[in-house]
N, C-alpha and C positions, 0 to 999 in steps of 0.2 A: 685126411683125405686121399685115396689110393688113386692113382693116375692110371689109366689103360693105354694111353698112348705112349711109345717110346720114341725120341727123335731119333735122327741118323746118327747122332754123338752117342746116345744112349747104346744103341744097338752096337756101335763100334766098340765101346767101352767093355759090354756085354761079352761081346765075341773074343775080344782080346784077353778079358780075364778067362774065359771058359777055356780058350786054348792054352795060356800059360799056367793056369791053376788047377783046372780040371773039376772047378766047382759045380754044386748044382744049383736051381733057383733060388731056393729058401737061403742058402749061403750069400750067394750074390746080392739078393735082396738087403740081407744083412749087412754087408760090406758096405753098399750105398744107400745105407738107411736114410738119407737126407733127401734121396730123389723120390721116396714113396711110391717105387714102382710094385704094381700088382704082380704077386707070385705066377699067376697063370698066365701074364703076358711073358713073362720072363721065362717061364716054363716051354710056351709054344716059339718063342724066338730061338732057345736052346734047341729044341727037337729040330727046328728048321736048320739051323748051324750045322747041328751033327750029320743030318741028310744031305744037304747040298754044300756047306761049308761056304755058305754066303747069307748075306743079311737082305739081298734085294729082292723084289717079286720075282715069280716065274715069268716066263716070256708069255705075253697073252693073259695074265691073270688081273691087268688093272683094266678098268671100265675105257674102251677107246674115247677119245673127245673127237667127235665128229659133228658135232654142234655147228661149229662156225666154219663149215667148207664152203669154197666157192659156190657150188652147187645150191646149198642150203641158204645161203647167203642171196643169190638170184632170185630162190623161189620167195623166199620172204617179201624181198622187193617187189616182185611182182604181185604178191596179194595184197602189199600197201597201195 
C-alpha cells in the first residue's frame, strides 16, 4: 500500500537527504522503501523544498479555524 500523507518527521528526513545527497524522488523512495511513500508526494515535497527551502505551509494557505470564535459561540447560544 502506498501512503500519500507524509508526517513532519518524514518531511524532515526527506529534506535532510535531499540537501546532503541531492537525490531525486525515486531514489529517496528506494532508500526509504520501508515507509512506502508515494513518489508523487515526495516529488511535490522536493519541488517545495527546492523553491522555498522549507517544508511548512505558505502563510495563509491553511484553512483558518474560525468556527469556535467567541462571536460564533454567542450566536449559537442565542439560537439554542
